[in-house]
PQR file with spaces between the fields and no chain letter, atoms N, CA, C, O and H, PARSE charges and radii, in Angstrom:
ATOM       1  N    MET     1      49.409  -16.146   91.103 -0.4000 1.5000
ATOM       2  CA   MET     1      48.586  -17.013   91.909 -0.0000 2.0000
ATOM       3  C    MET     1      47.333  -17.345   91.112  0.5500 1.7000
ATOM       4  O    MET     1      46.830  -16.517   90.352 -0.5500 1.4000
ATOM       5  N    GLU     2      46.836  -18.557   91.291 -0.4000 1.5000
ATOM       6  CA   GLU     2      45.595  -18.945   90.644 -0.0000 2.0000
ATOM       7  C    GLU     2      44.706  -19.677   91.644  0.5500 1.7000
ATOM       8  O    GLU     2      45.186  -20.241   92.628 -0.5500 1.4000
ATOM       9  H    GLU     2      47.244  -19.230   91.908  0.4000 1.0000
ATOM      10  N    ILE     3      43.416  -19.659   91.377 -0.4000 1.5000
ATOM      11  CA   ILE     3      42.444  -20.348   92.220 -0.0000 2.0000
ATOM      12  C    ILE     3      42.139  -21.696   91.592  0.5500 1.7000
ATOM      13  O    ILE     3      41.743  -21.773   90.429 -0.5500 1.4000
ATOM      14  H    ILE     3      43.026  -19.202   90.578  0.4000 1.0000
ATOM      15  N    VAL     4      42.323  -22.751   92.360 -0.4000 1.5000
ATOM      16  CA   VAL     4      42.060  -24.113   91.902 -0.0000 2.0000
ATOM      17  C    VAL     4      40.774  -24.591   92.573  0.5500 1.7000
ATOM      18  O    VAL     4      40.590  -24.429   93.779 -0.5500 1.4000
ATOM      19  H    VAL     4      42.645  -22.688   93.305  0.4000 1.0000
ATOM      20  N    VAL     5      39.890  -25.182   91.773 -0.4000 1.5000
ATOM      21  CA   VAL     5      38.623  -25.697   92.287 -0.0000 2.0000
ATOM      22  C    VAL     5      38.810  -27.162   92.658  0.5500 1.7000
ATOM      23  O    VAL     5      39.240  -27.968   91.834 -0.5500 1.4000
ATOM      24  H    VAL     5      40.039  -25.314   90.793  0.4000 1.0000
ATOM      25  N    ARG     6      38.486  -27.500   93.901 -0.4000 1.5000
ATOM      26  CA   ARG     6      38.645  -28.864   94.421 -0.0000 2.0000
ATOM      27  C    ARG     6      37.290  -29.564   94.588  0.5500 1.7000
ATOM      28  O    ARG     6      37.117  -30.400   95.475 -0.5500 1.4000
ATOM      29  H    ARG     6      38.137  -26.845   94.571  0.4000 1.0000
ATOM      30  N    LEU     7      36.340  -29.210   93.727 -0.4000 1.5000
ATOM      31  CA   LEU     7      35.006  -29.782   93.819 -0.0000 2.0000
ATOM      32  C    LEU     7      35.023  -31.289   93.610  0.5500 1.7000
ATOM      33  O    LEU     7      34.283  -32.014   94.276 -0.5500 1.4000
ATOM      34  H    LEU     7      36.480  -28.531   93.007  0.4000 1.0000
ATOM      35  N    ASP     8      35.858  -31.769   92.696 -0.4000 1.5000
ATOM      36  CA   ASP     8      35.925  -33.211   92.449 -0.0000 2.0000
ATOM      37  C    ASP     8      36.372  -33.979   93.692  0.5500 1.7000
ATOM      38  O    ASP     8      35.888  -35.080   93.954 -0.5500 1.4000
ATOM      39  H    ASP     8      36.459  -31.180   92.155  0.4000 1.0000
ATOM      40  N    VAL     9      37.291  -33.400   94.450 -0.4000 1.5000
ATOM      41  CA   VAL     9      37.772  -34.030   95.683 -0.0000 2.0000
ATOM      42  C    VAL     9      36.644  -34.114   96.703  0.5500 1.7000
ATOM      43  O    VAL     9      36.443  -35.153   97.332 -0.5500 1.4000
ATOM      44  H    VAL     9      37.685  -32.506   94.238  0.4000 1.0000
ATOM      45  N    MET    10      35.914  -33.022   96.864 -0.4000 1.5000
ATOM      46  CA   MET    10      34.826  -33.004   97.842 -0.0000 2.0000
ATOM      47  C    MET    10      33.705  -33.959   97.436  0.5500 1.7000
ATOM      48  O    MET    10      33.125  -34.631   98.290 -0.5500 1.4000
ATOM      49  H    MET    10      36.077  -32.178   96.353  0.4000 1.0000
ATOM      50  N    LEU    11      33.397  -34.025   96.149 -0.4000 1.5000
ATOM      51  CA   LEU    11      32.383  -34.979   95.685 -0.0000 2.0000
ATOM      52  C    LEU    11      32.810  -36.409   95.999  0.5500 1.7000
ATOM      53  O    LEU    11      31.998  -37.218   96.449 -0.5500 1.4000
ATOM      54  H    LEU    11      33.867  -33.479   95.455  0.4000 1.0000
ATOM      55  N    ALA    12      34.077  -36.720   95.764 -0.4000 1.5000
ATOM      56  CA   ALA    12      34.575  -38.068   96.058 -0.0000 2.0000
ATOM      57  C    ALA    12      34.494  -38.357   97.555  0.5500 1.7000
ATOM      58  O    ALA    12      34.104  -39.453   97.957 -0.5500 1.4000
ATOM      59  H    ALA    12      34.737  -36.063   95.399  0.4000 1.0000
ATOM      60  N    MET    13      34.859  -37.378   98.376 -0.4000 1.5000
ATOM      61  CA   MET    13      34.816  -37.574   99.824 -0.0000 2.0000
ATOM      62  C    MET    13      33.380  -37.800  100.311  0.5500 1.7000
ATOM      63  O    MET    13      33.152  -38.540  101.267 -0.5500 1.4000
ATOM      64  H    MET    13      35.176  -36.487   98.050  0.4000 1.0000
ATOM      65  N    ARG    14      32.421  -37.161   99.650 -0.4000 1.5000
ATOM      66  CA   ARG    14      31.012  -37.282  100.040 -0.0000 2.0000
ATOM      67  C    ARG    14      30.316  -38.421   99.300  0.5500 1.7000
ATOM      68  O    ARG    14      29.132  -38.682   99.511 -0.5500 1.4000
ATOM      69  H    ARG    14      32.606  -36.559   98.873  0.4000 1.0000
ATOM      70  N    LYS    15      31.074  -39.103   98.420 -0.4000 1.5000
ATOM      71  CA   LYS    15      30.528  -40.197   97.611 -0.0000 2.0000
ATOM      72  C    LYS    15      29.256  -39.755   96.873  0.5500 1.7000
ATOM      73  O    LYS    15      28.228  -40.432   96.887 -0.5500 1.4000
ATOM      74  H    LYS    15      32.036  -38.892   98.248  0.4000 1.0000
ATOM      75  N    MET    16      29.375  -38.607   96.240 -0.4000 1.5000
ATOM      76  CA   MET    16      28.247  -38.026   95.520 -0.0000 2.0000
ATOM      77  C    MET    16      28.628  -37.837   94.057  0.5500 1.7000
ATOM      78  O    MET    16      29.774  -37.515   93.743 -0.5500 1.4000
ATOM      79  H    MET    16      30.210  -38.057   96.229  0.4000 1.0000
ATOM      80  N    LYS    17      27.675  -38.036   93.175 -0.4000 1.5000
ATOM      81  CA   LYS    17      27.898  -37.839   91.747 -0.0000 2.0000
ATOM      82  C    LYS    17      27.570  -36.402   91.365  0.5500 1.7000
ATOM      83  O    LYS    17      26.751  -35.743   92.004 -0.5500 1.4000
ATOM      84  H    LYS    17      26.744  -38.298   93.429  0.4000 1.0000
ATOM      85  N    SER    18      28.220  -35.937   90.322 -0.4000 1.5000
ATOM      86  CA   SER    18      27.981  -34.583   89.813 -0.0000 2.0000
ATOM      87  C    SER    18      26.509  -34.368   89.504  0.5500 1.7000
ATOM      88  O    SER    18      25.955  -33.304   89.784 -0.5500 1.4000
ATOM      89  H    SER    18      28.885  -36.473   89.802  0.4000 1.0000
ATOM      90  N    ARG    19      25.882  -35.376   88.930 -0.4000 1.5000
ATOM      91  CA   ARG    19      24.468  -35.280   88.569 -0.0000 2.0000
ATOM      92  C    ARG    19      23.602  -35.007   89.800  0.5500 1.7000
ATOM      93  O    ARG    19      22.697  -34.173   89.761 -0.5500 1.4000
ATOM      94  H    ARG    19      26.331  -36.240   88.702  0.4000 1.0000
ATOM      95  N    ASP    20      23.892  -35.725   90.899 -0.4000 1.5000
ATOM      96  CA   ASP    20      23.121  -35.543   92.131 -0.0000 2.0000
ATOM      97  C    ASP    20      23.331  -34.151   92.719  0.5500 1.7000
ATOM      98  O    ASP    20      22.384  -33.514   93.181 -0.5500 1.4000
ATOM      99  H    ASP    20      24.626  -36.402   90.931  0.4000 1.0000
ATOM     100  N    LEU    21      24.585  -33.681   92.698 -0.4000 1.5000
ATOM     101  CA   LEU    21      24.879  -32.343   93.197 -0.0000 2.0000
ATOM     102  C    LEU    21      24.145  -31.296   92.367  0.5500 1.7000
ATOM     103  O    LEU    21      23.540  -30.376   92.917 -0.5500 1.4000
ATOM     104  H    LEU    21      25.355  -34.198   92.323  0.4000 1.0000
ATOM     105  N    ALA    22      24.198  -31.433   91.057 -0.4000 1.5000
ATOM     106  CA   ALA    22      23.537  -30.484   90.163 -0.0000 2.0000
ATOM     107  C    ALA    22      22.043  -30.396   90.464  0.5500 1.7000
ATOM     108  O    ALA    22      21.485  -29.302   90.539 -0.5500 1.4000
ATOM     109  H    ALA    22      24.690  -32.181   90.610  0.4000 1.0000
ATOM     110  N    GLU    23      21.399  -31.543   90.637 -0.4000 1.5000
ATOM     111  CA   GLU    23      19.967  -31.566   90.944 -0.0000 2.0000
ATOM     112  C    GLU    23      19.673  -30.853   92.255  0.5500 1.7000
ATOM     113  O    GLU    23      18.739  -30.054   92.337 -0.5500 1.4000
ATOM     114  H    GLU    23      21.852  -32.433   90.577  0.4000 1.0000
ATOM     115  N    ARG    24      20.464  -31.140   93.276 -0.4000 1.5000
ATOM     116  CA   ARG    24      20.211  -30.576   94.602 -0.0000 2.0000
ATOM     117  C    ARG    24      20.528  -29.080   94.683  0.5500 1.7000
ATOM     118  O    ARG    24      19.910  -28.347   95.454 -0.5500 1.4000
ATOM     119  H    ARG    24      21.222  -31.788   93.209  0.4000 1.0000
ATOM     120  N    VAL    25      21.501  -28.637   93.874 -0.4000 1.5000
ATOM     121  CA   VAL    25      21.881  -27.223   93.871 -0.0000 2.0000
ATOM     122  C    VAL    25      20.957  -26.411   92.962  0.5500 1.7000
ATOM     123  O    VAL    25      20.720  -25.227   93.198 -0.5500 1.4000
ATOM     124  H    VAL    25      22.003  -29.233   93.247  0.4000 1.0000
ATOM     125  N    GLY    26      20.438  -27.068   91.916 -0.4000 1.5000
ATOM     126  CA   GLY    26      19.561  -26.373   90.984 -0.0000 2.0000
ATOM     127  C    GLY    26      20.292  -25.766   89.804  0.5500 1.7000
ATOM     128  O    GLY    26      19.853  -24.762   89.244 -0.5500 1.4000
ATOM     129  H    GLY    26      20.630  -28.030   91.723  0.4000 1.0000
ATOM     130  N    ILE    27      21.418  -26.377   89.423 -0.4000 1.5000
ATOM     131  CA   ILE    27      22.142  -25.940   88.223 -0.0000 2.0000
ATOM     132  C    ILE    27      22.349  -27.160   87.336  0.5500 1.7000
ATOM     133  O    ILE    27      22.087  -28.289   87.754 -0.5500 1.4000
ATOM     134  H    ILE    27      21.775  -27.192   89.878  0.4000 1.0000
ATOM     135  N    THR    28      22.812  -26.937   86.129 -0.4000 1.5000
ATOM     136  CA   THR    28      22.975  -28.056   85.197 -0.0000 2.0000
ATOM     137  C    THR    28      24.217  -28.878   85.524  0.5500 1.7000
ATOM     138  O    THR    28      25.167  -28.392   86.137 -0.5500 1.4000
ATOM     139  H    THR    28      23.024  -26.021   85.790  0.4000 1.0000
ATOM     140  N    GLU    29      24.180  -30.117   85.103 -0.4000 1.5000
ATOM     141  CA   GLU    29      25.346  -30.983   85.278 -0.0000 2.0000
ATOM     142  C    GLU    29      26.530  -30.436   84.477  0.5500 1.7000
ATOM     143  O    GLU    29      27.684  -30.596   84.876 -0.5500 1.4000
ATOM     144  H    GLU    29      23.408  -30.512   84.604  0.4000 1.0000
ATOM     145  N    GLN    30      26.238  -29.794   83.354 -0.4000 1.5000
ATOM     146  CA   GLN    30      27.290  -29.163   82.549 -0.0000 2.0000
ATOM     147  C    GLN    30      28.001  -28.078   83.353  0.5500 1.7000
ATOM     148  O    GLN    30      29.225  -27.966   83.289 -0.5500 1.4000
ATOM     149  H    GLN    30      25.301  -29.664   83.030  0.4000 1.0000
ATOM     150  N    ASN    31      27.249  -27.280   84.107 -0.4000 1.5000
ATOM     151  CA   ASN    31      27.874  -26.243   84.925 -0.0000 2.0000
ATOM     152  C    ASN    31      28.734  -26.843   86.032  0.5500 1.7000
ATOM     153  O    ASN    31      29.792  -26.303   86.353 -0.5500 1.4000
ATOM     154  H    ASN    31      26.255  -27.372   84.159  0.4000 1.0000
ATOM     155  N    ILE    32      28.295  -27.945   86.613 -0.4000 1.5000
ATOM     156  CA   ILE    32      29.110  -28.642   87.618 -0.0000 2.0000
ATOM     157  C    ILE    32      30.405  -29.115   86.969  0.5500 1.7000
ATOM     158  O    ILE    32      31.481  -28.987   87.552 -0.5500 1.4000
ATOM     159  H    ILE    32      27.436  -28.385   86.352  0.4000 1.0000
ATOM     160  N    SER    33      30.298  -29.661   85.764 -0.4000 1.5000
ATOM     161  CA   SER    33      31.479  -30.135   85.039 -0.0000 2.0000
ATOM     162  C    SER    33      32.455  -28.990   84.762  0.5500 1.7000
ATOM     163  O    SER    33      33.666  -29.153   84.909 -0.5500 1.4000
ATOM     164  H    SER    33      29.423  -29.765   85.291  0.4000 1.0000
ATOM     165  N    LEU    34      31.926  -27.839   84.363 -0.4000 1.5000
ATOM     166  CA   LEU    34      32.781  -26.676   84.106 -0.0000 2.0000
ATOM     167  C    LEU    34      33.457  -26.209   85.389  0.5500 1.7000
ATOM     168  O    LEU    34      34.631  -25.840   85.376 -0.5500 1.4000
ATOM     169  H    LEU    34      30.942  -27.706   84.243  0.4000 1.0000
ATOM     170  N    LEU    35      32.718  -26.224   86.495 -0.4000 1.5000
ATOM     171  CA   LEU    35      33.309  -25.856   87.788 -0.0000 2.0000
ATOM     172  C    LEU    35      34.434  -26.816   88.157  0.5500 1.7000
ATOM     173  O    LEU    35      35.514  -26.389   88.565 -0.5500 1.4000
ATOM     174  H    LEU    35      31.764  -26.524   86.505  0.4000 1.0000
ATOM     175  N    LYS    36      34.177  -28.104   88.014 -0.4000 1.5000
ATOM     176  CA   LYS    36      35.181  -29.116   88.375 -0.0000 2.0000
ATOM     177  C    LYS    36      36.458  -28.946   87.562  0.5500 1.7000
ATOM     178  O    LYS    36      37.558  -29.148   88.076 -0.5500 1.4000
ATOM     179  H    LYS    36      33.299  -28.450   87.683  0.4000 1.0000
ATOM     180  N    SER    37      36.312  -28.578   86.300 -0.4000 1.5000
ATOM     181  CA   SER    37      37.481  -28.450   85.429 -0.0000 2.0000
ATOM     182  C    SER    37      38.183  -27.104   85.588  0.5500 1.7000
ATOM     183  O    SER    37      39.275  -26.900   85.058 -0.5500 1.4000
ATOM     184  H    SER    37      35.418  -28.414   85.882  0.4000 1.0000
ATOM     185  N    GLY    38      37.548  -26.183   86.323 -0.4000 1.5000
ATOM     186  CA   GLY    38      38.150  -24.861   86.513 -0.0000 2.0000
ATOM     187  C    GLY    38      37.994  -23.954   85.312  0.5500 1.7000
ATOM     188  O    GLY    38      38.694  -22.947   85.203 -0.5500 1.4000
ATOM     189  H    GLY    38      36.661  -26.348   86.754  0.4000 1.0000
ATOM     190  N    LYS    39      37.075  -24.296   84.398 -0.4000 1.5000
ATOM     191  CA   LYS    39      36.898  -23.514   83.173 -0.0000 2.0000
ATOM     192  C    LYS    39      35.825  -22.445   83.306  0.5500 1.7000
ATOM     193  O    LYS    39      35.165  -22.097   82.326 -0.5500 1.4000
ATOM     194  H    LYS    39      36.506  -25.114   84.487  0.4000 1.0000
ATOM     195  N    VAL    40      35.651  -21.928   84.500 -0.4000 1.5000
ATOM     196  CA   VAL    40      34.702  -20.832   84.711 -0.0000 2.0000
ATOM     197  C    VAL    40      35.471  -19.606   85.181  0.5500 1.7000
ATOM     198  O    VAL    40      36.522  -19.723   85.811 -0.5500 1.4000
ATOM     199  H    VAL    40      36.187  -22.211   85.295  0.4000 1.0000
ATOM     200  N    LYS    41      34.951  -18.458   84.876 -0.4000 1.5000
ATOM     201  CA   LYS    41      35.596  -17.209   85.285 -0.0000 2.0000
ATOM     202  C    LYS    41      35.067  -16.722   86.627  0.5500 1.7000
ATOM     203  O    LYS    41      35.690  -15.885   87.279 -0.5500 1.4000
ATOM     204  H    LYS    41      34.097  -18.363   84.364  0.4000 1.0000
ATOM     205  N    GLY    42      33.914  -17.251   87.037 -0.4000 1.5000
ATOM     206  CA   GLY    42      33.325  -16.816   88.292 -0.0000 2.0000
ATOM     207  C    GLY    42      32.190  -17.727   88.709  0.5500 1.7000
ATOM     208  O    GLY    42      31.741  -18.583   87.948 -0.5500 1.4000
ATOM     209  H    GLY    42      33.408  -17.931   86.506  0.4000 1.0000
ATOM     210  N    ILE    43      31.735  -17.523   89.940 -0.4000 1.5000
ATOM     211  CA   ILE    43      30.611  -18.278   90.472 -0.0000 2.0000
ATOM     212  C    ILE    43      29.829  -17.333   91.379  0.5500 1.7000
ATOM     213  O    ILE    43      30.414  -16.549   92.127 -0.5500 1.4000
ATOM     214  H    ILE    43      32.100  -16.827   90.559  0.4000 1.0000
ATOM     215  N    ARG    44      28.529  -17.412   91.307 -0.4000 1.5000
ATOM     216  CA   ARG    44      27.689  -16.589   92.182 -0.0000 2.0000
ATOM     217  C    ARG    44      27.843  -17.085   93.616  0.5500 1.7000
ATOM     218  O    ARG    44      27.912  -18.287   93.871 -0.5500 1.4000
ATOM     219  H    ARG    44      28.054  -18.049   90.700  0.4000 1.0000
ATOM     220  N    PHE    45      27.894  -16.136   94.542 -0.4000 1.5000
ATOM     221  CA   PHE    45      27.987  -16.521   95.951 -0.0000 2.0000
ATOM     222  C    PHE    45      26.807  -17.395   96.350  0.5500 1.7000
ATOM     223  O    PHE    45      26.958  -18.309   97.161 -0.5500 1.4000
ATOM     224  H    PHE    45      27.837  -15.159   94.335  0.4000 1.0000
ATOM     225  N    GLU    46      25.645  -17.124   95.792 -0.4000 1.5000
ATOM     226  CA   GLU    46      24.445  -17.917   96.093 -0.0000 2.0000
ATOM     227  C    GLU    46      24.656  -19.379   95.681  0.5500 1.7000
ATOM     228  O    GLU    46      24.294  -20.295   96.420 -0.5500 1.4000
ATOM     229  H    GLU    46      25.522  -16.381   95.134  0.4000 1.0000
ATOM     230  N    THR    47      25.242  -19.589   94.502 -0.4000 1.5000
ATOM     231  CA   THR    47      25.510  -20.945   94.027 -0.0000 2.0000
ATOM     232  C    THR    47      26.573  -21.612   94.886  0.5500 1.7000
ATOM     233  O    THR    47      26.434  -22.779   95.251 -0.5500 1.4000
ATOM     234  H    THR    47      25.536  -18.845   93.902  0.4000 1.0000
ATOM     235  N    LEU    48      27.627  -20.885   95.210 -0.4000 1.5000
ATOM     236  CA   LEU    48      28.682  -21.424   96.066 -0.0000 2.0000
ATOM     237  C    LEU    48      28.121  -21.809   97.430  0.5500 1.7000
ATOM     238  O    LEU    48      28.455  -22.864   97.969 -0.5500 1.4000
ATOM     239  H    LEU    48      27.740  -19.937   94.913  0.4000 1.0000
ATOM     240  N    ALA    49      27.275  -20.959   97.981 -0.4000 1.5000
ATOM     241  CA   ALA    49      26.667  -21.246   99.284 -0.0000 2.0000
ATOM     242  C    ALA    49      25.798  -22.492   99.216  0.5500 1.7000
ATOM     243  O    ALA    49      25.803  -23.306  100.140 -0.5500 1.4000
ATOM     244  H    ALA    49      27.003  -20.102   97.543  0.4000 1.0000
ATOM     245  N    ARG    50      25.060  -22.644   98.139 -0.4000 1.5000
ATOM     246  CA   ARG    50      24.192  -23.829   97.991 -0.0000 2.0000
ATOM     247  C    ARG    50      25.034  -25.092   97.847  0.5500 1.7000
ATOM     248  O    ARG    50      24.697  -26.123   98.427 -0.5500 1.4000
ATOM     249  H    ARG    50      25.056  -21.983   97.389  0.4000 1.0000
ATOM     250  N    ILE    51      26.120  -25.030   97.086 -0.4000 1.5000
ATOM     251  CA   ILE    51      27.014  -26.190   96.946 -0.0000 2.0000
ATOM     252  C    ILE    51      27.582  -26.564   98.311  0.5500 1.7000
ATOM     253  O    ILE    51      27.626  -27.740   98.672 -0.5500 1.4000
ATOM     254  H    ILE    51      26.394  -24.191   96.615  0.4000 1.0000
ATOM     255  N    CYS    52      28.013  -25.563   99.063 -0.4000 1.5000
ATOM     256  CA   CYS    52      28.555  -25.818  100.404 -0.0000 2.0000
ATOM     257  C    CYS    52      27.503  -26.423  101.324  0.5500 1.7000
ATOM     258  O    CYS    52      27.801  -27.306  102.129 -0.5500 1.4000
ATOM     259  H    CYS    52      27.977  -24.607   98.770  0.4000 1.0000
ATOM     260  N    GLU    53      26.278  -25.943  101.200 -0.4000 1.5000
ATOM     261  CA   GLU    53      25.190  -26.481  102.030 -0.0000 2.0000
ATOM     262  C    GLU    53      24.950  -27.953  101.714  0.5500 1.7000
ATOM     263  O    GLU    53      24.831  -28.778  102.619 -0.5500 1.4000
ATOM     264  H    GLU    53      26.036  -25.226  100.547  0.4000 1.0000
ATOM     265  N    VAL    54      24.881  -28.278  100.425 -0.4000 1.5000
ATOM     266  CA   VAL    54      24.622  -29.653  100.007 -0.0000 2.0000
ATOM     267  C    VAL    54      25.780  -30.569  100.396  0.5500 1.7000
ATOM     268  O    VAL    54      25.559  -31.698  100.835 -0.5500 1.4000
ATOM     269  H    VAL    54      24.978  -27.608   99.689  0.4000 1.0000
ATOM     270  N    LEU    55      27.017  -30.086  100.236 -0.4000 1.5000
ATOM     271  CA   LEU    55      28.191  -30.915  100.537 -0.0000 2.0000
ATOM     272  C    LEU    55      28.639  -30.813  101.994  0.5500 1.7000
ATOM     273  O    LEU    55      29.586  -31.483  102.406 -0.5500 1.4000
ATOM     274  H    LEU    55      27.196  -29.170   99.879  0.4000 1.0000
ATOM     275  N    ASP    56      27.957  -29.975  102.768 -0.4000 1.5000
ATOM     276  CA   ASP    56      28.298  -29.769  104.172 -0.0000 2.0000
ATOM     277  C    ASP    56      29.776  -29.422  104.319  0.5500 1.7000
ATOM     278  O    ASP    56      30.535  -30.114  104.997 -0.5500 1.4000
ATOM     279  H    ASP    56      27.187  -29.431  102.433  0.4000 1.0000
ATOM     280  N    CYS    57      30.161  -28.325  103.661 -0.4000 1.5000
ATOM     281  CA   CYS    57      31.558  -27.894  103.689 -0.0000 2.0000
ATOM     282  C    CYS    57      31.630  -26.374  103.684  0.5500 1.7000
ATOM     283  O    CYS    57      30.603  -25.696  103.638 -0.5500 1.4000
ATOM     284  H    CYS    57      29.544  -27.762  103.111  0.4000 1.0000
ATOM     285  N    GLN    58      32.825  -25.853  103.731 -0.4000 1.5000
ATOM     286  CA   GLN    58      33.092  -24.421  103.668 -0.0000 2.0000
ATOM     287  C    GLN    58      33.649  -24.074  102.278  0.5500 1.7000
ATOM     288  O    GLN    58      34.206  -24.946  101.609 -0.5500 1.4000
ATOM     289  H    GLN    58      33.659  -26.404  103.768  0.4000 1.0000
ATOM     290  N    PRO    59      33.509  -22.816  101.833 -0.5600 1.5000
ATOM     291  CA   PRO    59      34.072  -22.437  100.532  0.2800 2.0000
ATOM     292  C    PRO    59      35.562  -22.777  100.405  0.5500 1.7000
ATOM     293  O    PRO    59      36.028  -23.147   99.327 -0.5500 1.4000
ATOM     294  N    GLY    60      36.299  -22.651  101.499 -0.4000 1.5000
ATOM     295  CA   GLY    60      37.726  -22.973  101.473 -0.0000 2.0000
ATOM     296  C    GLY    60      38.013  -24.442  101.238  0.5500 1.7000
ATOM     297  O    GLY    60      39.133  -24.802  100.876 -0.5500 1.4000
ATOM     298  H    GLY    60      35.921  -22.350  102.375  0.4000 1.0000
ATOM     299  N    ASP    61      37.018  -25.299  101.437 -0.4000 1.5000
ATOM     300  CA   ASP    61      37.179  -26.724  101.132 -0.0000 2.0000
ATOM     301  C    ASP    61      37.102  -26.967   99.628  0.5500 1.7000
ATOM     302  O    ASP    61      37.578  -27.989   99.133 -0.5500 1.4000
ATOM     303  H    ASP    61      36.108  -25.006  101.731  0.4000 1.0000
ATOM     304  N    LEU    62      36.501  -26.024   98.905 -0.4000 1.5000
ATOM     305  CA   LEU    62      36.295  -26.169   97.469 -0.0000 2.0000
ATOM     306  C    LEU    62      37.264  -25.355   96.629  0.5500 1.7000
ATOM     307  O    LEU    62      37.544  -25.707   95.483 -0.5500 1.4000
ATOM     308  H    LEU    62      36.115  -25.194   99.307  0.4000 1.0000
ATOM     309  N    LEU    63      37.776  -24.273   97.191 -0.4000 1.5000
ATOM     310  CA   LEU    63      38.644  -23.358   96.450 -0.0000 2.0000
ATOM     311  C    LEU    63      39.989  -23.225   97.149  0.5500 1.7000
ATOM     312  O    LEU    63      40.052  -23.105   98.373 -0.5500 1.4000
ATOM     313  H    LEU    63      37.549  -23.987   98.122  0.4000 1.0000
ATOM     314  N    GLU    64      41.061  -23.246   96.368 -0.4000 1.5000
ATOM     315  CA   GLU    64      42.405  -23.126   96.939 -0.0000 2.0000
ATOM     316  C    GLU    64      43.245  -22.186   96.082  0.5500 1.7000
ATOM     317  O    GLU    64      43.253  -22.301   94.856 -0.5500 1.4000
ATOM     318  H    GLU    64      41.010  -23.343   95.374  0.4000 1.0000
ATOM     319  N    ALA    65      43.937  -21.275   96.711 -0.4000 1.5000
ATOM     320  CA   ALA    65      44.852  -20.384   96.002 -0.0000 2.0000
ATOM     321  C    ALA    65      46.226  -21.051   95.973  0.5500 1.7000
ATOM     322  O    ALA    65      46.777  -21.402   97.016 -0.5500 1.4000
ATOM     323  H    ALA    65      43.930  -21.182   97.707  0.4000 1.0000
ATOM     324  N    VAL    66      46.773  -21.221   94.771 -0.4000 1.5000
ATOM     325  CA   VAL    66      48.088  -21.857   94.629 -0.0000 2.0000
ATOM     326  C    VAL    66      49.021  -20.944   93.854  0.5500 1.7000
ATOM     327  O    VAL    66      48.600  -20.206   92.963 -0.5500 1.4000
ATOM     328  H    VAL    66      46.326  -20.935   93.924  0.4000 1.0000
ATOM     329  N    GLN    67      50.276  -21.009   94.206 -0.4000 1.5000
ATOM     330  CA   GLN    67      51.287  -20.222   93.509 -0.0000 2.0000
ATOM     331  C    GLN    67      51.509  -20.784   92.115  0.5500 1.7000
ATOM     332  O    GLN    67      51.553  -21.999   91.925 -0.5500 1.4000
ATOM     333  H    GLN    67      50.618  -21.608   94.930  0.4000 1.0000
ATOM     334  N    THR    68      51.646  -19.903   91.157 -0.4000 1.5000
ATOM     335  CA   THR    68      52.015  -20.312   89.805 -0.0000 2.0000
ATOM     336  C    THR    68      53.486  -19.964   89.606  0.5500 1.7000
ATOM     337  O    THR    68      54.000  -19.067   90.273 -0.5500 1.4000
ATOM     338  H    THR    68      51.611  -18.916   91.311  0.4000 1.0000
ATOM     339  N    PRO    69      54.162  -20.649   88.712 -0.5600 1.5000
ATOM     340  CA   PRO    69      55.588  -20.370   88.505  0.2800 2.0000
ATOM     341  C    PRO    69      55.880  -18.883   88.248  0.5500 1.7000
ATOM     342  O    PRO    69      56.885  -18.355   88.725 -0.5500 1.4000
ATOM     343  N    SER    70      55.003  -18.216   87.495 -0.4000 1.5000
ATOM     344  CA   SER    70      55.244  -16.795   87.199 -0.0000 2.0000
ATOM     345  C    SER    70      55.072  -15.904   88.422  0.5500 1.7000
ATOM     346  O    SER    70      55.657  -14.823   88.486 -0.5500 1.4000
ATOM     347  H    SER    70      54.187  -18.645   87.107  0.4000 1.0000
ATOM     348  N    SER    71      54.257  -16.357   89.415 -0.4000 1.5000
ATOM     349  CA   SER    71      54.044  -15.528   90.595 -0.0000 2.0000
ATOM     350  C    SER    71      55.141  -15.724   91.635  0.5500 1.7000
ATOM     351  O    SER    71      55.184  -15.002   92.631 -0.5500 1.4000
ATOM     352  H    SER    71      53.782  -17.235   89.362  0.4000 1.0000
ATOM     353  N    LEU    72      56.016  -16.680   91.418 -0.4000 1.5000
ATOM     354  CA   LEU    72      57.111  -16.931   92.348 -0.0000 2.0000
ATOM     355  C    LEU    72      58.309  -16.032   92.066  0.5500 1.7000
ATOM     356  O    LEU    72      59.167  -15.849   92.929 -0.5500 1.4000
ATOM     357  H    LEU    72      55.981  -17.266   90.608  0.4000 1.0000
ATOM     358  N    ALA    73      58.369  -15.481   90.878 -0.4000 1.5000
ATOM     359  CA   ALA    73      59.517  -14.645   90.489 -0.0000 2.0000
ATOM     360  C    ALA    73      59.499  -13.282   91.110  0.5500 1.7000
ATOM     361  O    ALA    73      60.402  -12.481   90.867 -0.5500 1.4000
ATOM     362  H    ALA    73      57.672  -15.630   90.176  0.4000 1.0000
């Protein structure tokens, strides 16, 4: 199983740019980009909570657990 980040979907639904989210959350646009691409190993709960606050969503709207082919065996 792997965790997929759906931040790009939520940004599109909210018609918000990564740059605007980064400013409002207080992190760099580069970190938002890394989150969107799933190239991070972790995220602070404080940062996740702030992203959810800005996007008016729940953590489950941003993160999804999906089966990987190896986990189906």
